[in-house]
A tleap script that builds the chain and sets N, CA, C and O, in Angstrom:
source leaprc.protein.ff14SB
mol = sequence {
  NMET GLY TYR TYR LEU LEU VAL ILE GLY ALA
  VAL ILE SER GLY PHE GLY PHE TRP VAL PHE
  ILE LYS SER VAL GLN LEU LEU VAL LEU GLY
  VAL ARG THR ARG GLY VAL ILE VAL GLY VAL
  ASP GLU GLN LEU ARG ARG GLY ASN GLY GLU
  ARG LYS LYS VAL TYR PHE HIE PRO VAL ILE
  GLU PHE GLU THR ALA GLU GLY ARG PRO PHE
  GLN PHE THR PHE GLY SER GLY SER THR ARG
  ARG ARG PRO VAL ILE GLY ASP ASN VAL THR
  VAL VAL TYR GLU VAL ASP GLU PRO GLY LYS
  ALA THR LEU HIE SER PHE ILE GLY LEU TRP
  ALA GLY PRO LEU ALA ALA LEU LEU LEU GLY
  GLY GLY CYS LEU TYR GLY GLY ALA GLU LEU
  VAL PHE PHE PRO LEU CARG
}
set mol.1.N position { 78.607 -6.616 -10.638 }
set mol.1.CA position { 77.317 -7.236 -10.886 }
set mol.1.C position { 76.524 -7.395 -9.596 }
set mol.1.O position { 75.301 -7.255 -9.586 }
set mol.2.N position { 77.236 -7.691 -8.503 }
set mol.2.CA position { 76.562 -7.892 -7.225 }
set mol.2.C position { 75.863 -6.648 -6.731 }
set mol.2.O position { 74.769 -6.722 -6.171 }
set mol.3.N position { 76.501 -5.484 -6.940 }
set mol.3.CA position { 75.893 -4.231 -6.493 }
set mol.3.C position { 74.630 -3.910 -7.296 }
set mol.3.O position { 73.658 -3.383 -6.755 }
set mol.4.N position { 74.656 -4.234 -8.591 }
set mol.4.CA position { 73.466 -4.035 -9.411 }
set mol.4.C position { 72.312 -4.888 -8.901 }
set mol.4.O position { 71.178 -4.421 -8.798 }
set mol.5.N position { 72.613 -6.135 -8.586 }
set mol.5.CA position { 71.570 -7.009 -8.053 }
set mol.5.C position { 71.033 -6.501 -6.722 }
set mol.5.O position { 69.836 -6.602 -6.451 }
set mol.6.N position { 71.910 -5.959 -5.897 }
set mol.6.CA position { 71.458 -5.393 -4.621 }
set mol.6.C position { 70.523 -4.211 -4.834 }
set mol.6.O position { 69.492 -4.102 -4.169 }
set mol.7.N position { 70.876 -3.334 -5.752 }
set mol.7.CA position { 70.032 -2.166 -6.029 }
set mol.7.C position { 68.703 -2.599 -6.632 }
set mol.7.O position { 67.643 -2.150 -6.195 }
set mol.8.N position { 68.759 -3.469 -7.635 }
set mol.8.CA position { 67.522 -3.953 -8.274 }
set mol.8.C position { 66.663 -4.688 -7.257 }
set mol.8.O position { 65.448 -4.496 -7.221 }
set mol.9.N position { 67.280 -5.528 -6.431 }
set mol.9.CA position { 66.535 -6.257 -5.404 }
set mol.9.C position { 65.893 -5.334 -4.396 }
set mol.9.O position { 64.768 -5.574 -3.958 }
set mol.10.N position { 66.608 -4.264 -4.018 }
set mol.10.CA position { 66.041 -3.302 -3.064 }
set mol.10.C position { 64.841 -2.579 -3.668 }
set mol.10.O position { 63.836 -2.372 -2.987 }
set mol.11.N position { 64.936 -2.195 -4.932 }
set mol.11.CA position { 63.832 -1.490 -5.594 }
set mol.11.C position { 62.623 -2.409 -5.731 }
set mol.11.O position { 61.506 -2.013 -5.397 }
set mol.12.N position { 62.832 -3.627 -6.217 }
set mol.12.CA position { 61.721 -4.560 -6.401 }
set mol.12.C position { 61.108 -4.941 -5.056 }
set mol.12.O position { 59.886 -5.021 -4.931 }
set mol.13.N position { 61.949 -5.174 -4.056 }
set mol.13.CA position { 61.432 -5.506 -2.719 }
set mol.13.C position { 60.662 -4.336 -2.119 }
set mol.13.O position { 59.626 -4.532 -1.483 }
set mol.14.N position { 61.164 -3.127 -2.318 }
set mol.14.CA position { 60.446 -1.944 -1.836 }
set mol.14.C position { 59.089 -1.810 -2.485 }
set mol.14.O position { 58.097 -1.510 -1.820 }
set mol.15.N position { 59.047 -2.036 -3.804 }
set mol.15.CA position { 57.766 -2.008 -4.507 }
set mol.15.C position { 56.837 -3.099 -3.990 }
set mol.15.O position { 55.656 -2.848 -3.751 }
set mol.16.N position { 57.361 -4.304 -3.818 }
set mol.16.CA position { 56.547 -5.407 -3.314 }
set mol.16.C position { 56.001 -5.123 -1.930 }
set mol.16.O position { 54.847 -5.436 -1.637 }
set mol.17.N position { 56.824 -4.530 -1.077 }
set mol.17.CA position { 56.378 -4.187 0.273 }
set mol.17.C position { 55.299 -3.106 0.218 }
set mol.17.O position { 54.321 -3.171 0.963 }
set mol.18.N position { 55.469 -2.117 -0.654 }
set mol.18.CA position { 54.461 -1.062 -0.810 }
set mol.18.C position { 53.123 -1.637 -1.282 }
set mol.18.O position { 52.073 -1.271 -0.754 }
set mol.19.N position { 53.156 -2.537 -2.272 }
set mol.19.CA position { 51.928 -3.141 -2.779 }
set mol.19.C position { 51.299 -4.037 -1.705 }
set mol.19.O position { 50.075 -4.108 -1.594 }
set mol.20.N position { 52.132 -4.718 -0.917 }
set mol.20.CA position { 51.631 -5.534 0.189 }
set mol.20.C position { 50.872 -4.657 1.193 }
set mol.20.O position { 49.778 -5.017 1.627 }
set mol.21.N position { 51.450 -3.508 1.560 }
set mol.21.CA position { 50.803 -2.583 2.492 }
set mol.21.C position { 49.490 -2.069 1.908 }
set mol.21.O position { 48.497 -1.961 2.627 }
set mol.22.N position { 49.473 -1.752 0.612 }
set mol.22.CA position { 48.238 -1.294 -0.034 }
set mol.22.C position { 47.157 -2.373 0.014 }
set mol.22.O position { 45.982 -2.056 0.205 }
set mol.23.N position { 47.533 -3.640 -0.155 }
set mol.23.CA position { 46.564 -4.734 -0.071 }
set mol.23.C position { 46.017 -4.872 1.343 }
set mol.23.O position { 44.821 -5.097 1.530 }
set mol.24.N position { 46.881 -4.740 2.330 }
set mol.24.CA position { 46.432 -4.806 3.726 }
set mol.24.C position { 45.488 -3.645 4.020 }
set mol.24.O position { 44.450 -3.838 4.652 }
set mol.25.N position { 45.839 -2.437 3.567 }
set mol.25.CA position { 44.961 -1.283 3.761 }
set mol.25.C position { 43.605 -1.499 3.105 }
set mol.25.O position { 42.569 -1.164 3.678 }
set mol.26.N position { 43.619 -2.058 1.905 }
set mol.26.CA position { 42.366 -2.317 1.203 }
set mol.26.C position { 41.510 -3.305 1.975 }
set mol.26.O position { 40.293 -3.140 2.057 }
set mol.27.N position { 42.132 -4.327 2.539 }
set mol.27.CA position { 41.378 -5.297 3.326 }
set mol.27.C position { 40.812 -4.684 4.597 }
set mol.27.O position { 39.676 -4.969 4.975 }
set mol.28.N position { 41.606 -3.837 5.262 }
set mol.28.CA position { 41.183 -3.271 6.545 }
set mol.28.C position { 40.197 -2.115 6.354 }
set mol.28.O position { 39.187 -2.044 7.054 }
set mol.29.N position { 40.479 -1.220 5.421 }
set mol.29.CA position { 39.674 -0.016 5.259 }
set mol.29.C position { 38.663 -0.087 4.121 }
set mol.29.O position { 37.756 0.742 4.041 }
set mol.30.N position { 38.814 -1.068 3.249 }
set mol.30.CA position { 37.942 -1.172 2.083 }
set mol.30.C position { 36.589 -1.755 2.409 }
set mol.30.O position { 36.341 -2.226 3.519 }
set mol.31.N position { 35.727 -1.714 1.427 }
set mol.31.CA position { 34.367 -2.227 1.546 }
set mol.31.C position { 34.258 -3.501 0.726 }
set mol.31.O position { 34.644 -3.537 -0.442 }
set mol.32.N position { 33.728 -4.545 1.350 }
set mol.32.CA position { 33.478 -5.794 0.630 }
set mol.32.C position { 32.020 -5.837 0.215 }
set mol.32.O position { 31.123 -5.466 0.972 }
set mol.33.N position { 31.810 -6.296 -1.000 }
set mol.33.CA position { 30.450 -6.404 -1.501 }
set mol.33.C position { 30.372 -7.528 -2.524 }
set mol.33.O position { 31.391 -8.065 -2.959 }
set mol.34.N position { 29.167 -7.867 -2.895 }
set mol.34.CA position { 28.952 -8.896 -3.920 }
set mol.34.C position { 29.005 -8.264 -5.292 }
set mol.34.O position { 28.437 -7.198 -5.532 }
set mol.35.N position { 29.695 -8.937 -6.181 }
set mol.35.CA position { 29.732 -8.522 -7.567 }
set mol.35.C position { 29.243 -9.658 -8.444 }
set mol.35.O position { 29.149 -10.804 -8.005 }
set mol.36.N position { 28.937 -9.331 -9.674 }
set mol.36.CA position { 28.453 -10.329 -10.629 }
set mol.36.C position { 29.290 -10.212 -11.894 }
set mol.36.O position { 29.557 -9.111 -12.375 }
set mol.37.N position { 29.696 -11.347 -12.421 }
set mol.37.CA position { 30.403 -11.353 -13.705 }
set mol.37.C position { 29.370 -11.094 -14.796 }
set mol.37.O position { 28.455 -11.889 -15.011 }
set mol.38.N position { 29.540 -9.955 -15.484 }
set mol.38.CA position { 28.556 -9.561 -16.497 }
set mol.38.C position { 29.086 -9.705 -17.920 }
set mol.38.O position { 28.344 -9.521 -18.885 }
set mol.39.N position { 30.350 -10.029 -18.045 }
set mol.39.CA position { 30.917 -10.175 -19.380 }
set mol.39.C position { 32.316 -10.740 -19.314 }
set mol.39.O position { 32.869 -10.974 -18.240 }
set mol.40.N position { 32.873 -10.953 -20.494 }
set mol.40.CA position { 34.233 -11.485 -20.603 }
set mol.40.C position { 34.986 -10.632 -21.616 }
set mol.40.O position { 34.531 -10.434 -22.742 }
set mol.41.N position { 36.141 -10.132 -21.198 }
set mol.41.CA position { 37.015 -9.373 -22.087 }
set mol.41.C position { 38.075 -10.341 -22.610 }
set mol.41.O position { 38.897 -10.845 -21.844 }
set mol.42.N position { 38.051 -10.595 -23.904 }
set mol.42.CA position { 39.010 -11.514 -24.505 }
set mol.42.C position { 40.171 -10.709 -25.082 }
set mol.42.O position { 39.975 -9.833 -25.924 }
set mol.43.N position { 41.381 -11.017 -24.618 }
set mol.43.CA position { 42.561 -10.306 -25.067 }
set mol.43.C position { 43.526 -11.295 -25.710 }
set mol.43.O position { 43.864 -12.323 -25.124 }
set mol.44.N position { 43.959 -10.971 -26.911 }
set mol.44.CA position { 44.888 -11.819 -27.644 }
set mol.44.C position { 46.310 -11.363 -27.343 }
set mol.44.O position { 46.666 -10.211 -27.594 }
set mol.45.N position { 47.122 -12.272 -26.803 }
set mol.45.CA position { 48.520 -11.959 -26.458 }
set mol.45.C position { 49.415 -13.105 -26.891 }
set mol.45.O position { 48.967 -14.227 -27.122 }
set mol.46.N position { 50.673 -12.788 -26.990 }
set mol.46.CA position { 51.655 -13.824 -27.290 }
set mol.46.C position { 51.899 -14.641 -26.033 }
set mol.46.O position { 52.125 -14.090 -24.955 }
set mol.47.N position { 51.854 -15.934 -26.177 }
set mol.47.CA position { 52.155 -16.823 -25.068 }
set mol.47.C position { 53.608 -17.242 -25.147 }
set mol.47.O position { 54.457 -16.456 -25.566 }
set mol.48.N position { 53.902 -18.457 -24.755 }
set mol.48.CA position { 55.266 -18.987 -24.856 }
set mol.48.C position { 55.613 -19.146 -26.324 }
set mol.48.O position { 54.825 -19.680 -27.105 }
set mol.49.N position { 56.775 -18.687 -26.687 }
set mol.49.CA position { 57.178 -18.761 -28.084 }
set mol.49.C position { 56.450 -17.696 -28.889 }
set mol.49.O position { 56.260 -16.577 -28.414 }
set mol.50.N position { 56.053 -18.031 -30.076 }
set mol.50.CA position { 55.390 -17.073 -30.957 }
set mol.50.C position { 53.890 -17.311 -31.076 }
set mol.50.O position { 53.201 -16.549 -31.755 }
set mol.51.N position { 53.377 -18.345 -30.435 }
set mol.51.CA position { 51.938 -18.612 -30.521 }
set mol.51.C position { 51.143 -17.559 -29.777 }
set mol.51.O position { 51.540 -17.120 -28.698 }
set mol.52.N position { 50.042 -17.163 -30.338 }
set mol.52.CA position { 49.158 -16.222 -29.668 }
set mol.52.C position { 48.113 -16.999 -28.894 }
set mol.52.O position { 47.646 -18.051 -29.331 }
set mol.53.N position { 47.749 -16.460 -27.724 }
set mol.53.CA position { 46.739 -17.094 -26.891 }
set mol.53.C position { 45.680 -16.066 -26.537 }
set mol.53.O position { 45.953 -14.867 -26.475 }
set mol.54.N position { 44.474 -16.547 -26.306 }
set mol.54.CA position { 43.382 -15.693 -25.867 }
set mol.54.C position { 43.295 -15.785 -24.350 }
set mol.54.O position { 43.182 -16.873 -23.786 }
set mol.55.N position { 43.351 -14.617 -23.695 }
set mol.55.CA position { 43.191 -14.543 -22.247 }
set mol.55.C position { 41.792 -14.021 -21.941 }
set mol.55.O position { 41.355 -13.018 -22.505 }
set mol.56.N position { 41.103 -14.706 -21.049 }
set mol.56.CA position { 39.749 -14.332 -20.670 }
set mol.56.C position { 39.780 -13.584 -19.341 }
set mol.56.O position { 40.187 -14.137 -18.319 }
set mol.57.N position { 39.347 -12.321 -19.361 }
set mol.57.CA position { 39.294 -11.489 -18.165 }
set mol.57.C position { 37.835 -11.228 -17.811 }
set mol.57.O position { 37.075 -10.764 -18.661 }
set mol.58.N position { 37.424 -11.513 -16.573 }
set mol.58.CA position { 36.030 -11.262 -16.208 }
set mol.58.C position { 35.735 -9.765 -16.091 }
set mol.58.O position { 36.538 -9.005 -15.550 }
set mol.59.N position { 34.600 -9.363 -16.594 }
set mol.59.CA position { 34.085 -8.007 -16.405 }
set mol.59.C position { 33.078 -8.101 -15.265 }
set mol.59.O position { 32.099 -8.843 -15.350 }
set mol.60.N position { 33.326 -7.342 -14.196 }
set mol.60.CA position { 32.559 -7.491 -12.961 }
set mol.60.C position { 31.806 -6.205 -12.674 }
set mol.60.O position { 32.339 -5.105 -12.822 }
set mol.61.N position { 30.570 -6.362 -12.264 }
set mol.61.CA position { 29.742 -5.221 -11.895 }
set mol.61.C position { 29.326 -5.363 -10.442 }
set mol.61.O position { 29.004 -6.459 -9.982 }
set mol.62.N position { 29.334 -4.241 -9.718 }
set mol.62.CA position { 28.899 -4.228 -8.328 }
set mol.62.C position { 28.296 -2.875 -8.007 }
set mol.62.O position { 28.457 -1.914 -8.761 }
set mol.63.N position { 27.599 -2.808 -6.878 }
set mol.63.CA position { 27.039 -1.545 -6.411 }
set mol.63.C position { 27.865 -1.039 -5.243 }
set mol.63.O position { 28.210 -1.799 -4.339 }
set mol.64.N position { 28.182 0.258 -5.268 }
set mol.64.CA position { 28.914 0.861 -4.160 }
set mol.64.C position { 27.971 1.000 -2.964 }
set mol.64.O position { 26.770 0.755 -3.076 }
set mol.65.N position { 28.528 1.393 -1.827 }
set mol.65.CA position { 27.716 1.556 -0.612 }
set mol.65.C position { 26.630 2.609 -0.818 }
set mol.65.O position { 25.595 2.561 -0.153 }
set mol.66.N position { 26.848 3.562 -1.730 }
set mol.66.CA position { 25.854 4.591 -2.020 }
set mol.66.C position { 24.804 4.121 -3.024 }
set mol.66.O position { 23.863 4.855 -3.331 }
set mol.67.N position { 24.960 2.921 -3.526 }
set mol.67.CA position { 24.000 2.375 -4.484 }
set mol.67.C position { 24.319 2.667 -5.936 }
set mol.67.O position { 23.498 2.396 -6.813 }
set mol.68.N position { 25.500 3.216 -6.209 }
set mol.68.CA position { 25.887 3.486 -7.593 }
set mol.68.C position { 26.453 2.225 -8.233 }
set mol.68.O position { 27.298 1.561 -7.632 }
set mol.69.N position { 26.007 1.882 -9.438 }
set mol.69.CA position { 26.603 0.724 -10.117 }
set mol.69.C position { 27.991 1.073 -10.633 }
set mol.69.O position { 28.243 2.192 -11.080 }
set mol.70.N position { 28.877 0.100 -10.563 }
set mol.70.CA position { 30.241 0.297 -11.030 }
set mol.70.C position { 30.692 -0.982 -11.709 }
set mol.70.O position { 30.314 -2.079 -11.299 }
set mol.71.N position { 31.502 -0.835 -12.750 }
set mol.71.CA position { 31.959 -1.991 -13.520 }
set mol.71.C position { 33.462 -1.880 -13.743 }
set mol.71.O position { 33.987 -0.793 -13.986 }
set mol.72.N position { 34.154 -3.031 -13.656 }
set mol.72.CA position { 35.588 -3.051 -13.935 }
set mol.72.C position { 35.965 -4.394 -14.542 }
set mol.72.O position { 35.256 -5.389 -14.391 }
set mol.73.N position { 37.101 -4.394 -15.231 }
set mol.73.CA position { 37.650 -5.619 -15.798 }
set mol.73.C position { 38.798 -6.061 -14.912 }
set mol.73.O position { 39.742 -5.305 -14.684 }
set mol.74.N position { 38.719 -7.286 -14.412 }
set mol.74.CA position { 39.757 -7.816 -13.539 }
set mol.74.C position { 41.024 -8.032 -14.351 }
set mol.74.O position { 40.970 -8.585 -15.449 }
set mol.75.N position { 42.160 -7.602 -13.825 }
set mol.75.CA position { 43.416 -7.615 -14.568 }
set mol.75.C position { 44.001 -8.986 -14.839 }
set mol.75.O position { 44.736 -9.162 -15.812 }
set mol.76.N position { 43.692 -9.954 -14.004 }
set mol.76.CA position { 44.255 -11.285 -14.190 }
set mol.76.C position { 43.305 -12.125 -15.039 }
set mol.76.O position { 42.114 -12.234 -14.746 }
set mol.77.N position { 43.850 -12.704 -16.080 }
set mol.77.CA position { 43.027 -13.516 -16.962 }
set mol.77.C position { 43.524 -14.946 -17.039 }
set mol.77.O position { 44.606 -15.272 -16.549 }
set mol.78.N position { 42.727 -15.784 -17.654 }
set mol.78.CA position { 43.057 -17.193 -17.795 }
set mol.78.C position { 42.966 -17.591 -19.259 }
set mol.78.O position { 42.118 -17.090 -19.999 }
set mol.79.N position { 43.844 -18.495 -19.670 }
set mol.79.CA position { 43.768 -19.006 -21.033 }
set mol.79.C position { 42.925 -20.273 -21.108 }
set mol.79.O position { 42.498 -20.677 -22.189 }
set mol.80.N position { 42.692 -20.890 -19.976 }
set mol.80.CA position { 41.995 -22.181 -19.960 }
set mol.80.C position { 40.534 -22.065 -19.575 }
set mol.80.O position { 39.670 -22.703 -20.177 }
set mol.81.N position { 40.264 -21.251 -18.571 }
set mol.81.CA position { 38.894 -21.166 -18.059 }
set mol.81.C position { 38.256 -19.841 -18.426 }
set mol.81.O position { 38.756 -18.772 -18.076 }
set mol.82.N position { 37.181 -19.928 -19.115 }
set mol.82.CA position { 36.402 -18.742 -19.443 }
set mol.82.C position { 35.484 -18.453 -18.257 }
set mol.82.O position { 34.785 -19.355 -17.796 }
set mol.83.N position { 35.467 -17.203 -17.746 }
set mol.83.CA position { 34.583 -16.885 -16.624 }
set mol.83.C position { 33.117 -17.104 -16.998 }
set mol.83.O position { 32.707 -16.859 -18.133 }
set mol.84.N position { 32.355 -17.562 -16.041 }
set mol.84.CA position { 30.941 -17.848 -16.280 }
set mol.84.C position { 30.134 -16.588 -15.981 }
set mol.84.O position { 30.144 -16.083 -14.858 }
set mol.85.N position { 29.441 -16.092 -16.990 }
set mol.85.CA position { 28.611 -14.901 -16.814 }
set mol.85.C position { 27.476 -15.237 -15.856 }
set mol.85.O position { 26.804 -16.259 -15.998 }
set mol.86.N position { 27.279 -14.371 -14.891 }
set mol.86.CA position { 26.244 -14.577 -13.884 }
set mol.86.C position { 26.775 -15.089 -12.554 }
set mol.86.O position { 26.057 -15.077 -11.555 }
set mol.87.N position { 28.029 -15.540 -12.531 }
set mol.87.CA position { 28.627 -16.001 -11.273 }
set mol.87.C position { 28.786 -14.834 -10.301 }
set mol.87.O position { 29.135 -13.721 -10.692 }
set mol.88.N position { 28.522 -15.116 -9.030 }
set mol.88.CA position { 28.740 -14.122 -7.981 }
set mol.88.C position { 30.182 -14.202 -7.494 }
set mol.88.O position { 30.737 -15.291 -7.348 }
set mol.89.N position { 30.782 -13.045 -7.245 }
set mol.89.CA position { 32.139 -12.956 -6.725 }
set mol.89.C position { 32.156 -11.907 -5.613 }
set mol.89.O position { 31.269 -11.056 -5.537 }
set mol.90.N position { 33.164 -11.975 -4.760 }
set mol.90.CA position { 33.328 -10.972 -3.719 }
set mol.90.C position { 34.327 -9.931 -4.195 }
set mol.90.O position { 35.423 -10.264 -4.645 }
set mol.91.N position { 33.940 -8.677 -4.091 }
set mol.91.CA position { 34.743 -7.546 -4.535 }
set mol.91.C position { 35.116 -6.720 -3.320 }
set mol.91.O position { 34.319 -6.584 -2.392 }
set mol.92.N position { 36.305 -6.173 -3.316 }
set mol.92.CA position { 36.719 -5.227 -2.279 }
set mol.92.C position { 37.200 -3.967 -2.993 }
set mol.92.O position { 37.936 -4.035 -3.977 }
set mol.93.N position { 36.761 -2.797 -2.467 }
set mol.93.CA position { 37.116 -1.535 -3.106 }
set mol.93.C position { 37.293 -0.446 -2.061 }
set mol.93.O position { 36.806 -0.559 -0.936 }
set mol.94.N position { 38.005 0.622 -2.453 }
set mol.94.CA position { 38.174 1.778 -1.583 }
set mol.94.C position { 36.892 2.600 -1.630 }
set mol.94.O position { 36.287 2.757 -2.690 }
set mol.95.N position { 36.480 3.123 -0.481 }
set mol.95.CA position { 35.232 3.881 -0.392 }
set mol.95.C position { 35.249 5.073 -1.339 }
set mol.95.O position { 34.269 5.316 -2.043 }
set mol.96.N position { 36.347 5.816 -1.364 }
set mol.96.CA position { 36.436 7.018 -2.190 }
set mol.96.C position { 36.779 6.724 -3.646 }
set mol.96.O position { 36.548 7.560 -4.519 }
set mol.97.N position { 37.331 5.539 -3.911 }
set mol.97.CA position { 37.765 5.219 -5.269 }
set mol.97.C position { 37.345 3.804 -5.663 }
set mol.97.O position { 38.142 2.870 -5.570 }
set mol.98.N position { 36.101 3.645 -6.101 }
set mol.98.CA position { 35.681 2.304 -6.526 }
set mol.98.C position { 36.428 1.816 -7.767 }
set mol.98.O position { 36.364 0.635 -8.105 }
set mol.99.N position { 37.133 2.716 -8.442 }
set mol.99.CA position { 37.942 2.334 -9.594 }
set mol.99.C position { 39.127 1.456 -9.218 }
set mol.99.O position { 39.730 0.822 -10.083 }
set mol.100.N position { 39.463 1.417 -7.930 }
set mol.100.CA position { 40.552 0.562 -7.458 }
set mol.100.C position { 40.009 -0.747 -6.900 }
set mol.100.O position { 40.609 -1.343 -6.006 }
set mol.101.N position { 38.902 -1.181 -7.416 }
set mol.101.CA position { 38.299 -2.429 -6.960 }
set mol.101.C position { 39.087 -3.622 -7.479 }
set mol.101.O position { 39.725 -3.560 -8.530 }
set mol.102.N position { 39.027 -4.702 -6.722 }
set mol.102.CA position { 39.640 -5.955 -7.145 }
set mol.102.C position { 38.841 -7.102 -6.540 }
set mol.102.O position { 37.999 -6.893 -5.666 }
set mol.103.N position { 39.108 -8.292 -7.006 }
set mol.103.CA position { 38.473 -9.465 -6.417 }
set mol.103.C position { 39.058 -9.730 -5.039 }
set mol.103.O position { 40.256 -9.550 -4.818 }
set mol.104.N position { 38.226 -10.148 -4.136 }
set mol.104.CA position { 38.682 -10.533 -2.799 }
set mol.104.C position { 39.147 -11.986 -2.904 }
set mol.104.O position { 38.426 -12.917 -2.545 }
set mol.105.N position { 40.376 -12.151 -3.409 }
set mol.105.CA position { 40.928 -13.487 -3.648 }
set mol.105.C position { 42.444 -13.409 -3.538 }
set mol.105.O position { 43.018 -12.323 -3.459 }
set mol.106.N position { 43.080 -14.568 -3.535 }
set mol.106.CA position { 44.541 -14.603 -3.485 }
set mol.106.C position { 45.139 -13.877 -4.678 }
set mol.106.O position { 46.053 -13.068 -4.517 }
set mol.107.N position { 44.637 -14.154 -5.863 }
set mol.107.CA position { 45.173 -13.525 -7.074 }
set mol.107.C position { 44.955 -12.018 -7.037 }
set mol.107.O position { 45.847 -11.254 -7.407 }
set mol.108.N position { 43.782 -11.587 -6.596 }
set mol.108.CA position { 43.465 -10.167 -6.587 }
set mol.108.C position { 44.251 -9.363 -5.578 }
set mol.108.O position { 44.551 -8.194 -5.820 }
set mol.109.N position { 44.593 -9.969 -4.443 }
set mol.109.CA position { 45.223 -9.210 -3.368 }
set mol.109.C position { 46.693 -9.550 -3.127 }
set mol.109.O position { 47.483 -8.659 -2.815 }
set mol.110.N position { 47.071 -10.811 -3.265 }
set mol.110.CA position { 48.377 -11.227 -2.770 }
set mol.110.C position { 49.355 -11.721 -3.822 }
set mol.110.O position { 50.554 -11.755 -3.546 }
set mol.111.N position { 48.917 -12.103 -5.001 }
set mol.111.CA position { 49.835 -12.672 -5.994 }
set mol.111.C position { 50.901 -11.668 -6.439 }
set mol.111.O position { 52.076 -12.021 -6.532 }
set mol.112.N position { 50.511 -10.436 -6.711 }
set mol.112.CA position { 51.467 -9.413 -7.144 }
set mol.112.C position { 52.517 -9.094 -6.090 }
set mol.112.O position { 53.714 -9.150 -6.372 }
set mol.113.N position { 52.073 -8.752 -4.853 }
set mol.113.CA position { 53.074 -8.469 -3.822 }
set mol.113.C position { 53.992 -9.653 -3.532 }
set mol.113.O position { 55.194 -9.476 -3.336 }
set mol.114.N position { 53.430 -10.851 -3.504 }
set mol.114.CA position { 54.237 -12.035 -3.216 }
set mol.114.C position { 55.278 -12.262 -4.311 }
set mol.114.O position { 56.435 -12.561 -4.014 }
set mol.115.N position { 54.879 -12.123 -5.563 }
set mol.115.CA position { 55.825 -12.308 -6.672 }
set mol.115.C position { 56.939 -11.264 -6.615 }
set mol.115.O position { 58.108 -11.593 -6.819 }
set mol.116.N position { 56.581 -10.002 -6.336 }
set mol.116.CA position { 57.600 -8.950 -6.261 }
set mol.116.C position { 58.549 -9.185 -5.090 }
set mol.116.O position { 59.758 -8.998 -5.225 }
set mol.117.N position { 58.011 -9.594 -3.946 }
set mol.117.CA position { 58.863 -9.843 -2.785 }
set mol.117.C position { 59.798 -11.027 -3.018 }
set mol.117.O position { 60.959 -10.988 -2.609 }
set mol.118.N position { 59.301 -12.079 -3.672 }
set mol.118.CA position { 60.159 -13.228 -3.970 }
set mol.118.C position { 61.252 -12.861 -4.976 }
set mol.118.O position { 62.412 -13.233 -4.796 }
set mol.119.N position { 60.891 -12.143 -6.019 }
set mol.119.CA position { 61.878 -11.727 -7.016 }
set mol.119.C position { 62.906 -10.775 -6.408 }
set mol.119.O position { 64.108 -10.928 -6.625 }
set mol.120.N position { 62.426 -9.791 -5.647 }
set mol.120.CA position { 63.340 -8.852 -4.995 }
set mol.120.C position { 64.236 -9.542 -3.990 }
set mol.120.O position { 65.427 -9.238 -3.909 }
set mol.121.N position { 63.679 -10.470 -3.220 }
set mol.121.CA position { 64.479 -11.218 -2.251 }
set mol.121.C position { 65.537 -12.064 -2.930 }
set mol.121.O position { 66.660 -12.173 -2.439 }
set mol.122.N position { 65.186 -12.664 -4.056 }
set mol.122.CA position { 66.166 -13.445 -4.814 }
set mol.122.C position { 67.300 -12.581 -5.330 }
set mol.122.O position { 68.462 -12.985 -5.279 }
set mol.123.N position { 66.972 -11.392 -5.828 }
set mol.123.CA position { 68.020 -10.471 -6.298 }
set mol.123.C position { 68.894 -10.015 -5.135 }
set mol.123.O position { 70.114 -9.932 -5.275 }
set mol.124.N position { 68.284 -9.720 -3.993 }
set mol.124.CA position { 69.070 -9.315 -2.819 }
set mol.124.C position { 69.999 -10.436 -2.367 }
set mol.124.O position { 71.162 -10.199 -2.038 }
set mol.125.N position { 69.475 -11.654 -2.355 }
set mol.125.CA position { 70.295 -12.793 -1.947 }
set mol.125.C position { 71.466 -12.997 -2.918 }
set mol.125.O position { 72.610 -13.164 -2.495 }
set mol.126.N position { 71.168 -12.981 -4.207 }
set mol.126.CA position { 72.229 -13.161 -5.208 }
set mol.126.C position { 73.260 -12.055 -5.154 }
set mol.126.O position { 74.459 -12.314 -5.260 }
set mol.127.N position { 72.800 -10.818 -4.989 }
set mol.127.CA position { 73.725 -9.696 -4.882 }
set mol.127.C position { 74.584 -9.782 -3.636 }
set mol.127.O position { 75.781 -9.498 -3.685 }
set mol.128.N position { 73.988 -10.171 -2.522 }
set mol.128.CA position { 74.751 -10.307 -1.276 }
set mol.128.C position { 75.789 -11.415 -1.404 }
set mol.128.O position { 76.910 -11.270 -0.917 }
set mol.129.N position { 75.434 -12.502 -2.043 }
set mol.129.CA position { 76.398 -13.589 -2.258 }
set mol.129.C position { 77.589 -13.106 -3.077 }
set mol.129.O position { 78.736 -13.414 -2.753 }
set mol.130.N position { 77.319 -12.350 -4.139 }
set mol.130.CA position { 78.402 -11.870 -5.000 }
set mol.130.C position { 79.255 -10.802 -4.333 }
set mol.130.O position { 80.465 -10.747 -4.555 }
set mol.131.N position { 78.638 -9.952 -3.518 }
set mol.131.CA position { 79.375 -8.847 -2.905 }
set mol.131.C position { 80.112 -9.296 -1.649 }
set mol.131.O position { 81.291 -8.982 -1.482 }
set mol.132.N position { 79.449 -10.013 -0.779 }
set mol.132.CA position { 80.020 -10.322 0.527 }
set mol.132.C position { 80.737 -11.668 0.598 }
set mol.132.O position { 81.568 -11.868 1.484 }
set mol.133.N position { 80.438 -12.586 -0.304 }
set mol.133.CA position { 81.074 -13.911 -0.295 }
set mol.133.C position { 81.496 -14.281 -1.715 }
set mol.133.O position { 81.021 -15.285 -2.245 }
set mol.134.N position { 82.373 -13.499 -2.344 }
set mol.134.CA position { 82.694 -13.717 -3.757 }
set mol.134.C position { 83.477 -15.003 -4.042 }
set mol.134.O position { 83.380 -15.533 -5.149 }
set mol.135.N position { 84.228 -15.508 -3.104 }
set mol.135.CA position { 85.083 -16.671 -3.373 }
set mol.135.C position { 84.533 -17.958 -2.800 }
set mol.135.O position { 85.231 -18.972 -2.786 }
set mol.136.N position { 83.350 -17.944 -2.346 }
set mol.136.CA position { 82.795 -19.144 -1.742 }
set mol.136.C position { 82.456 -20.180 -2.732 }
set mol.136.O position { 81.975 -21.252 -2.364 }
savepdb mol mol.pdb
quit
């Protein structure tokens, strides 16, 4: 079991590190601009247990450096707060690929890599405990 945890932890940690590097690259090489929430995408999903919940995802529009309008739906949604249409937000995107735009926020840039690194680190720690210190 310990070896499985080590392998799973290495894969998840590797993925988390890769996503972390991509976020850093986006911050360093990407373009920041103002976006506007132009709509709300409501998605019905199962929450805890069998109850269904509505998740509100902001639909954001911004102009690229060339002046082309672009629109995307932010992947992280909320069940409690509905985004306010007309609110200004900061968007960061790759120059060549505005389709990889995200919000310039903790959730948009760091929540995914941090969660993967914590989960992968936990698996590595648990696997190392089982493999290297089995009788402790």
